[in-house]
N, C-alpha and C positions, 0 to 999 in steps of 0.2 A: 955794544951797549945801546939800548933803546933810549932815545930822548923824546920828550913830549913838548908839544906846543899847547900852552894854556890860553884859552880865550875866555875873558871875563866879561860878562854882561848881566844886566838885570839888577844891578846894585847901585845905590847912590855913592856908597863909600866902600872901598876895598879894605878889608881886614882879613888877611889870609892866615891868621894864626891857626885856623882849623884845617888847613891843607896838609895832608899827610904825604909822605914820600916825595917831597918837593925837590929832592936831590936829582930827580930825573927831568926836571923842567928846564928846557934850554931856551925857550922863547915865550914871552908873554905879550898878548895882544889885548888891549883894553878897548871895550866897546864905547862909543860916544854917549851911552846912557850913564856912564860913570862920571862923577864930578870930583871925587877926592880919593887920593891914595893915602891911606892911614899910616900911622906910626908903625914902623918895623914891618910893613906889609909884605915885603919880599926879602927881609933880612935873612942872611945865611942860605940863600938859594944858590948852592955851590956851583951848579952847572948853567945858571942863567947867563946867557951871552947877548940876548937882544930883547929890547922892550919897545913896544910901539905905544906911545901915549897920544891920545887924541886931543884936539883943542878944547874939548869939554872939561878937561881937568883944570882945576883952579888952585889946588893945594896938594903938595907932596909932604907927607908927615916926616917927623924926625926919624932917622935911621931907616928910612923906607927901603933903601937898597944897600945898607951897610953889610960888609963882608960878602958881597957878591963878587968874588974874585975872578970870575970868568966873564964878567960884563964887559962887552966890547962896543956895543952899539945902543945908544939911547938918544932920542931927540926930545928936548923939552920945549913944548910950544909956548908962544908968548902969552897964552891965556893963564899960565901958571903964575899966580901972584905971591905964593908963599912956598918956600922950600925949607923944611925943618933942619935943625942942627944934625950934623953927621949923617946926612942923607945918603952919601956914598962912601 
């Protein structure tokens, strides 16, 4: 099975409700141009196992990574001042 690495850049806020076929995304790398991970941004990304969050992120919305059952590696930088309910 093919798995994809998603690199997100050029946005202030990540809201991935428009991403289709996210079941093939195994890794997400967020560019330093991004400041906020929105509510439920990566919820139900079934194959997501690794997320790289830069120090530019200040807020992670509620349920941002909920139901990511394959998530094994994520590092939250000290720049994150807010983590929403049921984030994981």
